[in-house]
PDB file as gemmi writes it, atoms N, CA and C in Angstrom:
CRYST1    1.000    1.000    1.000  90.00  90.00  90.00 P 1                      
ATOM      1  N   UNK A   1      12.425   3.408   9.663  1.00  0.00           N  
ATOM      2  CA  UNK A   1      11.996   4.846   9.417  1.00  0.00           C  
ATOM      3  C   UNK A   1      11.302   5.371  10.635  1.00  0.00           C  
ATOM      4  N   UNK A   2      10.479   4.565  11.275  1.00  0.00           N  
ATOM      5  CA  UNK A   2       9.708   5.146  12.496  1.00  0.00           C  
ATOM      6  C   UNK A   2      10.723   5.401  13.654  1.00  0.00           C  
ATOM      7  N   UNK A   3      11.771   4.604  13.751  1.00  0.00           N  
ATOM      8  CA  UNK A   3      12.738   4.777  14.846  1.00  0.00           C  
ATOM      9  C   UNK A   3      13.559   6.060  14.542  1.00  0.00           C  
ATOM     10  N   UNK A   4      13.932   6.260  13.259  1.00  0.00           N  
ATOM     11  CA  UNK A   4      14.679   7.497  13.005  1.00  0.00           C  
ATOM     12  C   UNK A   4      13.857   8.774  13.248  1.00  0.00           C  
ATOM     13  N   UNK A   5      12.618   8.786  12.788  1.00  0.00           N  
ATOM     14  CA  UNK A   5      11.800   9.912  13.015  1.00  0.00           C  
ATOM     15  C   UNK A   5      11.476  10.176  14.439  1.00  0.00           C  
ATOM     16  N   UNK A   6      11.365   9.081  15.288  1.00  0.00           N  
ATOM     17  CA  UNK A   6      11.223   9.216  16.665  1.00  0.00           C  
ATOM     18  C   UNK A   6      12.449   9.889  17.345  1.00  0.00           C  
ATOM     19  N   UNK A   7      13.601   9.410  16.940  1.00  0.00           N  
ATOM     20  CA  UNK A   7      14.814   9.933  17.500  1.00  0.00           C  
ATOM     21  C   UNK A   7      15.023  11.429  17.158  1.00  0.00           C  
ATOM     22  N   UNK A   8      14.666  11.702  15.864  1.00  0.00           N  
ATOM     23  CA  UNK A   8      14.748  13.144  15.403  1.00  0.00           C  
ATOM     24  C   UNK A   8      13.758  14.008  16.176  1.00  0.00           C  
ATOM     25  N   UNK A   9      12.595  13.413  16.479  1.00  0.00           N  
ATOM     26  CA  UNK A   9      11.475  14.250  17.161  1.00  0.00           C  
ATOM     27  C   UNK A   9      11.965  14.433  18.563  1.00  0.00           C  
ATOM     28  N   UNK A  10      12.639  13.505  19.212  1.00  0.00           N  
ATOM     29  CA  UNK A  10      13.078  13.693  20.626  1.00  0.00           C  
ATOM     30  C   UNK A  10      14.228  14.800  20.625  1.00  0.00           C  
ATOM     31  N   UNK A  11      15.122  14.702  19.683  1.00  0.00           N  
ATOM     32  CA  UNK A  11      16.153  15.800  19.627  1.00  0.00           C  
ATOM     33  C   UNK A  11      15.589  17.140  19.334  1.00  0.00           C  
ATOM     34  N   UNK A  12      14.647  17.220  18.401  1.00  0.00           N  
ATOM     35  CA  UNK A  12      13.932  18.502  18.059  1.00  0.00           C  
ATOM     36  C   UNK A  12      13.167  18.980  19.286  1.00  0.00           C  
ATOM     37  N   UNK A  13      12.556  18.121  19.903  1.00  0.00           N  
ATOM     38  CA  UNK A  13      11.773  18.513  21.083  1.00  0.00           C  
ATOM     39  C   UNK A  13      12.572  19.053  22.205  1.00  0.00           C  
ATOM     40  N   UNK A  14      13.642  18.390  22.457  1.00  0.00           N  
ATOM     41  CA  UNK A  14      14.603  18.887  23.506  1.00  0.00           C  
ATOM     42  C   UNK A  14      15.224  20.216  23.128  1.00  0.00           C  
ATOM     43  N   UNK A  15      15.526  20.434  21.957  1.00  0.00           N  
ATOM     44  CA  UNK A  15      16.114  21.668  21.443  1.00  0.00           C  
ATOM     45  C   UNK A  15      15.023  22.770  21.632  1.00  0.00           C  
ATOM     46  N   UNK A  16      13.683  22.437  21.315  1.00  0.00           N  
ATOM     47  CA  UNK A  16      12.693  23.315  21.482  1.00  0.00           C  
ATOM     48  C   UNK A  16      12.422  23.753  22.974  1.00  0.00           C  
ATOM     49  N   UNK A  17      12.575  22.723  23.852  1.00  0.00           N  
ATOM     50  CA  UNK A  17      12.459  23.032  25.265  1.00  0.00           C  
ATOM     51  C   UNK A  17      13.655  23.934  25.819  1.00  0.00           C  
ATOM     52  N   UNK A  18      14.825  23.728  25.269  1.00  0.00           N  
ATOM     53  CA  UNK A  18      15.950  24.477  25.637  1.00  0.00           C  
ATOM     54  C   UNK A  18      15.650  25.992  25.217  1.00  0.00           C  
ATOM     55  N   UNK A  19      15.167  26.173  23.982  1.00  0.00           N  
ATOM     56  CA  UNK A  19      14.792  27.511  23.562  1.00  0.00           C  
ATOM     57  C   UNK A  19      13.779  28.135  24.410  1.00  0.00           C  
ATOM     58  N   UNK A  20      12.798  27.455  24.825  1.00  0.00           N  
ATOM     59  CA  UNK A  20      11.683  27.969  25.611  1.00  0.00           C  
ATOM     60  C   UNK A  20      12.211  28.334  27.095  1.00  0.00           C  
ATOM     61  N   UNK A  21      12.967  27.403  27.638  1.00  0.00           N  
ATOM     62  CA  UNK A  21      13.434  27.584  29.082  1.00  0.00           C  
ATOM     63  C   UNK A  21      14.419  28.802  29.163  1.00  0.00           C  
ATOM     64  N   UNK A  22      15.306  28.835  28.109  1.00  0.00           N  
ATOM     65  CA  UNK A  22      16.303  29.874  28.145  1.00  0.00           C  
ATOM     66  C   UNK A  22      15.971  31.070  27.325  1.00  0.00           C  
ATOM     67  N   UNK A  23      14.615  31.381  27.047  1.00  0.00           N  
ATOM     68  CA  UNK A  23      14.165  32.445  26.281  1.00  0.00           C  
ATOM     69  C   UNK A  23      14.389  33.777  26.975  1.00  0.00           C  
ATOM     70  N   UNK A  24      14.341  33.887  28.271  1.00  0.00           N  
ATOM     71  CA  UNK A  24      14.410  35.066  29.037  1.00  0.00           C  
ATOM     72  C   UNK A  24      13.540  36.269  28.585  1.00  0.00           C  
ATOM     73  N   UNK A  25      12.328  35.750  28.117  1.00  0.00           N  
ATOM     74  CA  UNK A  25      11.307  36.705  27.700  1.00  0.00           C  
ATOM     75  C   UNK A  25      11.448  37.199  26.362  1.00  0.00           C  
ATOM     76  N   UNK A  26      12.427  36.780  25.553  1.00  0.00           N  
ATOM     77  CA  UNK A  26      12.674  37.187  24.304  1.00  0.00           C  
ATOM     78  C   UNK A  26      11.683  36.476  23.253  1.00  0.00           C  
ATOM     79  N   UNK A  27      10.956  37.278  22.640  1.00  0.00           N  
ATOM     80  CA  UNK A  27       9.765  36.749  21.768  1.00  0.00           C  
ATOM     81  C   UNK A  27      10.425  35.848  20.614  1.00  0.00           C  
ATOM     82  N   UNK A  28      11.466  36.177  20.026  1.00  0.00           N  
ATOM     83  CA  UNK A  28      11.950  35.342  18.875  1.00  0.00           C  
ATOM     84  C   UNK A  28      12.403  33.950  19.388  1.00  0.00           C  
ATOM     85  N   UNK A  29      12.976  33.899  20.629  1.00  0.00           N  
ATOM     86  CA  UNK A  29      13.343  32.594  21.149  1.00  0.00           C  
ATOM     87  C   UNK A  29      12.103  31.679  21.500  1.00  0.00           C  
ATOM     88  N   UNK A  30      11.069  32.352  22.066  1.00  0.00           N  
ATOM     89  CA  UNK A  30       9.887  31.601  22.384  1.00  0.00           C  
ATOM     90  C   UNK A  30       9.227  31.133  21.072  1.00  0.00           C  
ATOM     91  N   UNK A  31       9.290  31.886  19.970  1.00  0.00           N  
ATOM     92  CA  UNK A  31       8.736  31.498  18.672  1.00  0.00           C  
ATOM     93  C   UNK A  31       9.532  30.302  18.175  1.00  0.00           C  
ATOM     94  N   UNK A  32      10.822  30.364  18.226  1.00  0.00           N  
ATOM     95  CA  UNK A  32      11.665  29.263  17.696  1.00  0.00           C  
ATOM     96  C   UNK A  32      11.404  27.992  18.532  1.00  0.00           C  
ATOM     97  N   UNK A  33      11.317  28.137  19.826  1.00  0.00           N  
ATOM     98  CA  UNK A  33      11.023  26.963  20.723  1.00  0.00           C  
ATOM     99  C   UNK A  33       9.665  26.362  20.382  1.00  0.00           C  
ATOM    100  N   UNK A  34       8.623  27.199  20.142  1.00  0.00           N  
ATOM    101  CA  UNK A  34       7.384  26.759  19.773  1.00  0.00           C  
ATOM    102  C   UNK A  34       7.359  26.085  18.425  1.00  0.00           C  
ATOM    103  N   UNK A  35       8.086  26.530  17.378  1.00  0.00           N  
ATOM    104  CA  UNK A  35       8.206  25.955  16.118  1.00  0.00           C  
ATOM    105  C   UNK A  35       8.907  24.561  16.248  1.00  0.00           C  
ATOM    106  N   UNK A  36       9.933  24.474  17.042  1.00  0.00           N  
ATOM    107  CA  UNK A  36      10.656  23.248  17.229  1.00  0.00           C  
ATOM    108  C   UNK A  36       9.767  22.176  17.893  1.00  0.00           C  
ATOM    109  N   UNK A  37       9.077  22.556  18.889  1.00  0.00           N  
ATOM    110  CA  UNK A  37       8.126  21.612  19.502  1.00  0.00           C  
ATOM    111  C   UNK A  37       7.055  21.151  18.586  1.00  0.00           C  
ATOM    112  N   UNK A  38       6.461  22.056  17.701  1.00  0.00           N  
ATOM    113  CA  UNK A  38       5.440  21.694  16.741  1.00  0.00           C  
ATOM    114  C   UNK A  38       6.079  20.773  15.739  1.00  0.00           C  
ATOM    115  N   UNK A  39       7.340  20.954  15.343  1.00  0.00           N  
ATOM    116  CA  UNK A  39       7.974  20.115  14.410  1.00  0.00           C  
ATOM    117  C   UNK A  39       8.212  18.693  15.051  1.00  0.00           C  
ATOM    118  N   UNK A  40       8.525  18.619  16.325  1.00  0.00           N  
ATOM    119  CA  UNK A  40       8.735  17.377  17.011  1.00  0.00           C  
ATOM    120  C   UNK A  40       7.410  16.658  17.094  1.00  0.00           C  
ATOM    121  N   UNK A  41       6.393  17.277  17.341  1.00  0.00           N  
ATOM    122  CA  UNK A  41       5.036  16.607  17.319  1.00  0.00           C  
ATOM    123  C   UNK A  41       4.717  16.116  15.956  1.00  0.00           C  
ATOM    124  N   UNK A  42       4.993  16.889  14.939  1.00  0.00           N  
ATOM    125  CA  UNK A  42       4.713  16.425  13.523  1.00  0.00           C  
ATOM    126  C   UNK A  42       5.520  15.181  13.145  1.00  0.00           C  
ATOM    127  N   UNK A  43       6.748  15.201  13.692  1.00  0.00           N  
ATOM    128  CA  UNK A  43       7.733  14.067  13.296  1.00  0.00           C  
ATOM    129  C   UNK A  43       7.097  12.711  14.033  1.00  0.00           C  
ATOM    130  N   UNK A  44       6.510  12.964  15.102  1.00  0.00           N  
ATOM    131  CA  UNK A  44       5.942  11.723  15.781  1.00  0.00           C  
ATOM    132  C   UNK A  44       4.621  11.321  15.155  1.00  0.00           C  
ATOM    133  N   UNK A  45       3.813  12.318  14.675  1.00  0.00           N  
ATOM    134  CA  UNK A  45       2.465  11.950  14.278  1.00  0.00           C  
ATOM    135  C   UNK A  45       2.409  11.481  12.806  1.00  0.00           C  
ATOM    136  N   UNK A  46       3.194  12.126  12.073  1.00  0.00           N  
ATOM    137  CA  UNK A  46       3.048  11.933  10.552  1.00  0.00           C  
ATOM    138  C   UNK A  46       3.308  10.545  10.084  1.00  0.00           C  
ATOM    139  N   UNK A  47       4.335   9.750  10.611  1.00  0.00           N  
ATOM    140  CA  UNK A  47       4.527   8.400  10.186  1.00  0.00           C  
ATOM    141  C   UNK A  47       3.386   7.421  10.607  1.00  0.00           C  
ATOM    142  N   UNK A  48       2.585   7.860  11.728  1.00  0.00           N  
ATOM    143  CA  UNK A  48       1.541   6.958  12.178  1.00  0.00           C  
ATOM    144  C   UNK A  48       0.342   7.269  11.426  1.00  0.00           C  
ATOM    145  N   UNK A  49       0.199   8.472  10.764  1.00  0.00           N  
ATOM    146  CA  UNK A  49      -0.925   8.709   9.874  1.00  0.00           C  
ATOM    147  C   UNK A  49      -0.917   8.169   8.421  1.00  0.00           C  
ATOM    148  N   UNK A  50       0.231   7.755   8.001  1.00  0.00           N  
ATOM    149  CA  UNK A  50       0.403   7.266   6.613  1.00  0.00           C  
ATOM    150  C   UNK A  50      -0.140   5.908   6.572  1.00  0.00           C  
ATOM    151  N   UNK A  51      -1.024   5.654   5.509  1.00  0.00           N  
ATOM    152  CA  UNK A  51      -1.685   4.356   5.392  1.00  0.00           C  
ATOM    153  C   UNK A  51      -0.579   3.257   5.119  1.00  0.00           C  
ATOM    154  N   UNK A  52      -0.906   2.187   5.732  1.00  0.00           N  
ATOM    155  CA  UNK A  52       0.073   0.976   5.458  1.00  0.00           C  
ATOM    156  C   UNK A  52      -0.353   0.316   4.285  1.00  0.00           C  
ATOM    157  N   UNK A  53       0.710  -0.199   3.521  1.00  0.00           N  
ATOM    158  CA  UNK A  53       0.494  -0.990   2.329  1.00  0.00           C  
ATOM    159  C   UNK A  53       0.048  -2.437   2.727  1.00  0.00           C  
ATOM    160  N   UNK A  54      -1.039  -2.883   2.120  1.00  0.00           N  
ATOM    161  CA  UNK A  54      -1.497  -4.222   2.438  1.00  0.00           C  
ATOM    162  C   UNK A  54      -1.472  -5.021   1.143  1.00  0.00           C  
ATOM    163  N   UNK A  55      -0.873  -6.131   1.254  1.00  0.00           N  
ATOM    164  CA  UNK A  55      -0.806  -7.014   0.065  1.00  0.00           C  
ATOM    165  C   UNK A  55      -1.791  -8.200   0.267  1.00  0.00           C  
ATOM    166  N   UNK A  56      -2.586  -8.424  -0.715  1.00  0.00           N  
ATOM    167  CA  UNK A  56      -3.534  -9.450  -0.608  1.00  0.00           C  
ATOM    168  C   UNK A  56      -3.197 -10.514  -1.606  1.00  0.00           C  
ATOM    169  N   UNK A  57      -3.109 -11.798  -1.115  1.00  0.00           N  
ATOM    170  CA  UNK A  57      -2.646 -12.972  -1.919  1.00  0.00           C  
ATOM    171  C   UNK A  57      -3.902 -13.836  -1.924  1.00  0.00           C  
ATOM    172  N   UNK A  58      -4.358 -14.226  -3.057  1.00  0.00           N  
ATOM    173  CA  UNK A  58      -5.424 -15.195  -3.184  1.00  0.00           C  
ATOM    174  C   UNK A  58      -4.871 -16.531  -3.768  1.00  0.00           C  
ATOM    175  N   UNK A  59      -5.168 -17.588  -2.950  1.00  0.00           N  
ATOM    176  CA  UNK A  59      -4.773 -18.838  -3.336  1.00  0.00           C  
ATOM    177  C   UNK A  59      -5.878 -19.801  -3.578  1.00  0.00           C  
ATOM    178  N   UNK A  60      -5.807 -20.560  -4.601  1.00  0.00           N  
ATOM    179  CA  UNK A  60      -6.873 -21.478  -4.876  1.00  0.00           C  
ATOM    180  C   UNK A  60      -6.499 -22.897  -4.752  1.00  0.00           C  
ATOM    181  N   UNK A  61      -7.157 -23.622  -3.863  1.00  0.00           N  
ATOM    182  CA  UNK A  61      -6.831 -25.043  -3.675  1.00  0.00           C  
ATOM    183  C   UNK A  61      -7.655 -25.848  -4.598  1.00  0.00           C  
ATOM    184  N   UNK A  62      -6.953 -26.651  -5.419  1.00  0.00           N  
ATOM    185  CA  UNK A  62      -7.688 -27.504  -6.325  1.00  0.00           C  
ATOM    186  C   UNK A  62      -7.667 -28.997  -5.959  1.00  0.00           C  
ATOM    187  N   UNK A  63      -8.714 -29.730  -6.083  1.00  0.00           N  
ATOM    188  CA  UNK A  63      -8.499 -31.155  -5.764  1.00  0.00           C  
ATOM    189  C   UNK A  63      -7.495 -31.819  -6.650  1.00  0.00           C  
ATOM    190  N   UNK A  64      -6.937 -32.933  -6.209  1.00  0.00           N  
ATOM    191  CA  UNK A  64      -5.934 -33.568  -7.019  1.00  0.00           C  
ATOM    192  C   UNK A  64      -6.311 -34.172  -8.330  1.00  0.00           C  
ATOM    193  N   UNK A  65      -7.585 -34.396  -8.549  1.00  0.00           N  
ATOM    194  CA  UNK A  65      -7.991 -34.965  -9.771  1.00  0.00           C  
ATOM    195  C   UNK A  65      -8.338 -33.859 -10.910  1.00  0.00           C  
ATOM    196  N   UNK A  66      -8.013 -32.637 -10.548  1.00  0.00           N  
ATOM    197  CA  UNK A  66      -8.307 -31.550 -11.451  1.00  0.00           C  
ATOM    198  C   UNK A  66      -7.131 -31.512 -12.539  1.00  0.00           C  
ATOM    199  N   UNK A  67      -7.579 -31.448 -13.723  1.00  0.00           N  
ATOM    200  CA  UNK A  67      -6.645 -31.353 -14.865  1.00  0.00           C  
ATOM    201  C   UNK A  67      -6.645 -29.927 -15.396  1.00  0.00           C  
ATOM    202  N   UNK A  68      -5.568 -29.311 -15.511  1.00  0.00           N  
ATOM    203  CA  UNK A  68      -5.537 -27.959 -16.042  1.00  0.00           C  
ATOM    204  C   UNK A  68      -5.557 -27.996 -17.559  1.00  0.00           C  
ATOM    205  N   UNK A  69      -6.350 -27.022 -18.158  1.00  0.00           N  
ATOM    206  CA  UNK A  69      -6.502 -26.935 -19.581  1.00  0.00           C  
ATOM    207  C   UNK A  69      -5.908 -25.597 -19.936  1.00  0.00           C  
ATOM    208  N   UNK A  70      -5.372 -25.460 -21.204  1.00  0.00           N  
ATOM    209  CA  UNK A  70      -5.049 -24.143 -21.532  1.00  0.00           C  
ATOM    210  C   UNK A  70      -6.126 -23.241 -21.843  1.00  0.00           C  
ATOM    211  N   UNK A  71      -5.990 -21.937 -21.570  1.00  0.00           N  
ATOM    212  CA  UNK A  71      -7.076 -20.972 -21.681  1.00  0.00           C  
ATOM    213  C   UNK A  71      -6.822 -20.252 -22.925  1.00  0.00           C  
ATOM    214  N   UNK A  72      -7.907 -19.994 -23.708  1.00  0.00           N  
ATOM    215  CA  UNK A  72      -7.853 -19.252 -24.924  1.00  0.00           C  
ATOM    216  C   UNK A  72      -8.951 -18.132 -24.874  1.00  0.00           C  
ATOM    217  N   UNK A  73      -8.720 -17.181 -25.545  1.00  0.00           N  
ATOM    218  CA  UNK A  73      -9.622 -15.989 -25.641  1.00  0.00           C  
ATOM    219  C   UNK A  73     -10.903 -16.433 -26.333  1.00  0.00           C  
ATOM    220  N   UNK A  74     -11.986 -15.993 -25.754  1.00  0.00           N  
ATOM    221  CA  UNK A  74     -13.367 -16.368 -26.255  1.00  0.00           C  
ATOM    222  C   UNK A  74     -13.574 -15.492 -27.611  1.00  0.00           C  
ATOM    223  N   UNK A  75     -12.922 -14.455 -27.746  1.00  0.00           N  
ATOM    224  CA  UNK A  75     -13.199 -13.672 -28.989  1.00  0.00           C  
ATOM    225  C   UNK A  75     -12.267 -14.056 -30.177  1.00  0.00           C  
ATOM    226  N   UNK A  76     -10.898 -14.110 -29.901  1.00  0.00           N  
ATOM    227  CA  UNK A  76     -10.004 -14.379 -31.057  1.00  0.00           C  
ATOM    228  C   UNK A  76      -9.355 -15.722 -31.059  1.00  0.00           C  
ATOM    229  N   UNK A  77      -9.516 -16.446 -29.894  1.00  0.00           N  
ATOM    230  CA  UNK A  77      -8.781 -17.722 -29.766  1.00  0.00           C  
ATOM    231  C   UNK A  77      -7.280 -17.731 -29.504  1.00  0.00           C  
ATOM    232  N   UNK A  78      -6.800 -16.542 -29.071  1.00  0.00           N  
ATOM    233  CA  UNK A  78      -5.413 -16.470 -28.696  1.00  0.00           C  
ATOM    234  C   UNK A  78      -5.169 -17.101 -27.360  1.00  0.00           C  
ATOM    235  N   UNK A  79      -3.989 -17.787 -27.253  1.00  0.00           N  
ATOM    236  CA  UNK A  79      -3.729 -18.310 -25.869  1.00  0.00           C  
ATOM    237  C   UNK A  79      -3.501 -17.262 -24.766  1.00  0.00           C  
ATOM    238  N   UNK A  80      -3.976 -17.686 -23.614  1.00  0.00           N  
ATOM    239  CA  UNK A  80      -3.807 -16.786 -22.391  1.00  0.00           C  
ATOM    240  C   UNK A  80      -2.837 -17.383 -21.445  1.00  0.00           C  
ATOM    241  N   UNK A  81      -2.093 -16.512 -20.716  1.00  0.00           N  
ATOM    242  CA  UNK A  81      -1.233 -17.008 -19.632  1.00  0.00           C  
ATOM    243  C   UNK A  81      -1.554 -16.331 -18.321  1.00  0.00           C  
ATOM    244  N   UNK A  82      -0.706 -16.586 -17.317  1.00  0.00           N  
ATOM    245  CA  UNK A  82      -1.011 -16.119 -15.968  1.00  0.00           C  
ATOM    246  C   UNK A  82      -1.223 -14.588 -15.873  1.00  0.00           C  
ATOM    247  N   UNK A  83      -0.319 -13.735 -16.535  1.00  0.00           N  
ATOM    248  CA  UNK A  83      -0.515 -12.343 -16.334  1.00  0.00           C  
ATOM    249  C   UNK A  83      -1.798 -11.826 -16.950  1.00  0.00           C  
ATOM    250  N   UNK A  84      -2.420 -12.557 -17.783  1.00  0.00           N  
ATOM    251  CA  UNK A  84      -3.689 -12.153 -18.432  1.00  0.00           C  
ATOM    252  C   UNK A  84      -4.875 -12.373 -17.577  1.00  0.00           C  
ATOM    253  N   UNK A  85      -4.773 -13.048 -16.438  1.00  0.00           N  
ATOM    254  CA  UNK A  85      -5.858 -13.409 -15.597  1.00  0.00           C  
ATOM    255  C   UNK A  85      -5.988 -12.400 -14.434  1.00  0.00           C  
ATOM    256  N   UNK A  86      -7.088 -12.152 -14.093  1.00  0.00           N  
ATOM    257  CA  UNK A  86      -7.345 -11.241 -12.946  1.00  0.00           C  
ATOM    258  C   UNK A  86      -8.659 -11.629 -12.169  1.00  0.00           C  
ATOM    259  N   UNK A  87      -8.800 -11.098 -11.001  1.00  0.00           N  
ATOM    260  CA  UNK A  87     -10.032 -11.365 -10.182  1.00  0.00           C  
ATOM    261  C   UNK A  87     -10.746 -10.090  -9.876  1.00  0.00           C  
ATOM    262  N   UNK A  88     -12.010 -10.075 -10.288  1.00  0.00           N  
ATOM    263  CA  UNK A  88     -12.895  -8.798 -10.112  1.00  0.00           C  
ATOM    264  C   UNK A  88     -14.016  -9.397  -9.158  1.00  0.00           C  
ATOM    265  N   UNK A  89     -14.164  -8.829  -7.959  1.00  0.00           N  
ATOM    266  CA  UNK A  89     -15.170  -9.082  -7.060  1.00  0.00           C  
ATOM    267  C   UNK A  89     -15.266 -10.576  -6.814  1.00  0.00           C  
ATOM    268  N   UNK A  90     -14.150 -11.289  -6.730  1.00  0.00           N  
ATOM    269  CA  UNK A  90     -14.102 -12.714  -6.357  1.00  0.00           C  
ATOM    270  C   UNK A  90     -14.343 -13.629  -7.560  1.00  0.00           C  
ATOM    271  N   UNK A  91     -14.516 -13.072  -8.745  1.00  0.00           N  
ATOM    272  CA  UNK A  91     -14.765 -13.825  -9.947  1.00  0.00           C  
ATOM    273  C   UNK A  91     -13.532 -13.808 -10.883  1.00  0.00           C  
ATOM    274  N   UNK A  92     -13.134 -14.985 -11.420  1.00  0.00           N  
ATOM    275  CA  UNK A  92     -11.986 -14.947 -12.342  1.00  0.00           C  
ATOM    276  C   UNK A  92     -12.410 -14.369 -13.678  1.00  0.00           C  
ATOM    277  N   UNK A  93     -11.528 -13.453 -14.150  1.00  0.00           N  
ATOM    278  CA  UNK A  93     -11.674 -12.832 -15.404  1.00  0.00           C  
ATOM    279  C   UNK A  93     -10.397 -12.835 -16.257  1.00  0.00           C  
ATOM    280  N   UNK A  94     -10.480 -12.719 -17.594  1.00  0.00           N  
ATOM    281  CA  UNK A  94      -9.268 -12.720 -18.382  1.00  0.00           C  
ATOM    282  C   UNK A  94      -9.381 -11.553 -19.305  1.00  0.00           C  
ATOM    283  N   UNK A  95      -8.177 -11.070 -19.610  1.00  0.00           N  
ATOM    284  CA  UNK A  95      -8.072  -9.877 -20.526  1.00  0.00           C  
ATOM    285  C   UNK A  95      -7.027 -10.334 -21.583  1.00  0.00           C  
ATOM    286  N   UNK A  96      -7.538 -10.387 -22.843  1.00  0.00           N  
ATOM    287  CA  UNK A  96      -6.743 -10.872 -23.957  1.00  0.00           C  
ATOM    288  C   UNK A  96      -5.774  -9.824 -24.380  1.00  0.00           C  
ATOM    289  N   UNK A  97      -4.422 -10.122 -24.380  1.00  0.00           N  
ATOM    290  CA  UNK A  97      -3.382  -9.134 -24.836  1.00  0.00           C  
ATOM    291  C   UNK A  97      -3.402  -8.846 -26.307  1.00  0.00           C  
ATOM    292  N   UNK A  98      -4.068  -9.749 -27.150  1.00  0.00           N  
ATOM    293  CA  UNK A  98      -4.141  -9.549 -28.544  1.00  0.00           C  
ATOM    294  C   UNK A  98      -5.214  -8.652 -29.053  1.00  0.00           C  
ATOM    295  N   UNK A  99      -6.470  -8.944 -28.535  1.00  0.00           N  
ATOM    296  CA  UNK A  99      -7.579  -8.207 -29.051  1.00  0.00           C  
ATOM    297  C   UNK A  99      -8.140  -7.241 -28.089  1.00  0.00           C  
ATOM    298  N   UNK A 100      -7.668  -7.415 -26.723  1.00  0.00           N  
ATOM    299  CA  UNK A 100      -8.190  -6.486 -25.740  1.00  0.00           C  
ATOM    300  C   UNK A 100      -9.519  -6.846 -25.066  1.00  0.00           C  
ATOM    301  N   UNK A 101     -10.111  -7.988 -25.479  1.00  0.00           N  
ATOM    302  CA  UNK A 101     -11.423  -8.417 -24.904  1.00  0.00           C  
ATOM    303  C   UNK A 101     -11.197  -8.758 -23.493  1.00  0.00           C  
ATOM    304  N   UNK A 102     -12.173  -8.512 -22.579  1.00  0.00           N  
ATOM    305  CA  UNK A 102     -12.290  -8.962 -21.208  1.00  0.00           C  
ATOM    306  C   UNK A 102     -13.588  -9.889 -21.149  1.00  0.00           C  
ATOM    307  N   UNK A 103     -13.341 -10.977 -20.507  1.00  0.00           N  
ATOM    308  CA  UNK A 103     -14.494 -11.939 -20.218  1.00  0.00           C  
ATOM    309  C   UNK A 103     -14.301 -12.694 -18.991  1.00  0.00           C  
ATOM    310  N   UNK A 104     -15.386 -13.128 -18.424  1.00  0.00           N  
ATOM    311  CA  UNK A 104     -15.370 -13.941 -17.199  1.00  0.00           C  
ATOM    312  C   UNK A 104     -15.116 -15.360 -17.561  1.00  0.00           C  
ATOM    313  N   UNK A 105     -14.280 -15.990 -16.794  1.00  0.00           N  
ATOM    314  CA  UNK A 105     -13.893 -17.432 -17.040  1.00  0.00           C  
ATOM    315  C   UNK A 105     -14.930 -18.276 -16.379  1.00  0.00           C  
ATOM    316  N   UNK A 106     -15.593 -19.042 -17.159  1.00  0.00           N  
ATOM    317  CA  UNK A 106     -16.608 -19.913 -16.731  1.00  0.00           C  
ATOM    318  C   UNK A 106     -16.280 -21.397 -16.987  1.00  0.00           C  
ATOM    319  N   UNK A 107     -16.549 -22.261 -16.020  1.00  0.00           N  
ATOM    320  CA  UNK A 107     -16.318 -23.654 -16.196  1.00  0.00           C  
ATOM    321  C   UNK A 107     -17.368 -24.346 -16.897  1.00  0.00           C  
ATOM    322  N   UNK A 108     -17.012 -25.106 -17.945  1.00  0.00           N  
ATOM    323  CA  UNK A 108     -18.077 -25.830 -18.764  1.00  0.00           C  
ATOM    324  C   UNK A 108     -18.643 -26.865 -17.928  1.00  0.00           C  
ATOM    325  N   UNK A 109     -19.853 -27.188 -18.184  1.00  0.00           N  
ATOM    326  CA  UNK A 109     -20.514 -28.337 -17.380  1.00  0.00           C  
ATOM    327  C   UNK A 109     -19.797 -29.735 -17.710  1.00  0.00           C  
ATOM    328  N   UNK A 110     -19.676 -30.479 -16.714  1.00  0.00           N  
ATOM    329  CA  UNK A 110     -18.993 -31.814 -16.947  1.00  0.00           C  
ATOM    330  C   UNK A 110     -19.797 -33.014 -17.352  1.00  0.00           C  
ATOM    331  N   UNK A 111     -21.123 -32.786 -17.656  1.00  0.00           N  
ATOM    332  CA  UNK A 111     -21.948 -33.917 -18.133  1.00  0.00           C  
ATOM    333  C   UNK A 111     -21.959 -34.047 -19.634  1.00  0.00           C  
TER     334      UNK A 111                                                      
END                                                                             
């Protein structure tokens, strides 16, 4: 996309220069050349101003002796799956698809 807009900007800018150089003092040709040069600048600048999409992937490394348990809702006891889990401010949370409750996932003590 950036290459295509750059090529179009170059072509538009050259056409604007042709209008300005060949204007022979005619105001409408100078105006068209100015508009074409402004459009060329916009074609170069706008793709660079657009925010880039950033994808954040969070991976959790677990030790090999970790046993996975099934998660259930703390309110209604319904089973939870991967899409029901989310991370808020670095803390794991779950949203129950059955009752709509949201709660922080906490590990029970091992003693």
